[in-house]
C-alpha positions in Angstrom: 0.0 0.0 0.0 1.5 3.4 -1.0 2.2 5.9 1.7 0.9 9.4 1.4 3.4 12.2 1.1 3.0 15.3 3.3 4.9 18.5 3.9 4.4 21.2 6.5 3.5 24.7 5.4 3.0 28.0 7.1 1.4 31.4 6.4 0.7 34.4 8.6 1.4 32.5 11.8 -0.7 29.5 10.9 0.9 26.1 10.5 -0.6 23.4 8.3 0.4 20.9 5.7 0.0 19.7 2.1 -0.8 16.1 1.6 -0.8 13.9 -1.5 -3.3 11.0 -1.4 -1.6 8.4 -3.6 -4.8 6.3 -3.9 -7.1 9.2 -4.9 -4.4 11.2 -6.8 -5.5 14.3 -4.9 -3.7 17.1 -3.2 -5.2 18.3 0.1 -4.2 21.6 1.8 -4.9 21.9 5.5 -4.2 25.4 6.9 -5.9 27.6 9.4 -5.5 30.8 7.4 -8.2 30.9 4.7 -6.2 33.3 2.5 -3.1 31.2 2.6 -5.1 28.0 2.1 -6.8 29.5 -1.0 -3.5 30.7 -2.4 -1.9 27.3 -1.9 -4.9 25.4 -3.4 -5.0 27.7 -6.4 -1.3 27.4 -7.0 -1.3 23.6 -6.6 -4.3 23.1 -9.0 -2.4 24.5 -12.0 0.1 23.0 -14.3 3.6 24.6 -13.9 6.3 24.8 -16.5 9.6 24.4 -14.6 13.2 24.1 -15.8 14.7 20.9 -14.7 18.5 20.4 -14.5 20.3 17.4 -16.1 24.0 16.6 -16.6 25.5 20.0 -16.0 24.6 23.4 -14.4 23.8 24.7 -17.9 21.8 21.7 -19.0 18.1 22.4 -18.4 14.9 21.5 -20.1 11.4 23.0 -19.4 8.9 20.4 -18.3 5.3 20.6 -17.2 4.4 19.5 -13.7 0.9 18.9 -12.2 1.0 18.5 -8.4 -1.8 15.9 -8.6 0.2 13.6 -10.9 2.2 12.1 -8.0 4.3 12.8 -5.0 7.4 13.5 -7.0 5.5 16.1 -9.1 4.1 17.7 -6.0 7.5 18.0 -4.4 8.9 19.9 -7.5 5.9 22.2 -7.6 6.2 22.9 -3.9 9.7 24.3 -4.5 8.1 27.2 -6.4 5.1 27.8 -4.1 6.6 30.3 -1.6 7.8 32.8 -4.2 4.5 32.7 -6.0 2.1 32.7 -3.0 3.9 33.6 0.2 3.0 30.2 1.6 6.2 28.7 3.0 7.0 25.0 2.8 8.6 24.0 6.0 10.6 21.0 4.7 12.2 20.2 8.0 9.2 20.6 10.3 7.6 17.3 11.2 4.0 17.1 9.9 2.9 15.2 13.0 4.0 18.2 15.1 2.0 20.6 12.9 -1.1 18.4 13.2 -0.8 18.7 17.0 0.2 22.4 17.1 -1.3 24.4 14.2 -0.1 27.8 15.5 3.4 29.1 16.4 
């Protein structure tokens, strides 16, 4: 059974998380700040054209990524979310902690 991927997020003092449901192929945003939640949901619902590195630092190709296509696609799209929305991905914060303590 595949395991769901999740990453902690934060916006305006609210902690939350983004979770990818492998079985349903769905991205779910849980965040106490409605504005931040909407920004994240809108961003993650779109297809993003992202330059991906290959053999060298000068070897890139632009590829399309849809966060709902899988955990790997979601992870790549999340790397662009903060700059576009102000919703920060807290890669090192344990999601279980965030579920228990949704505010700073």
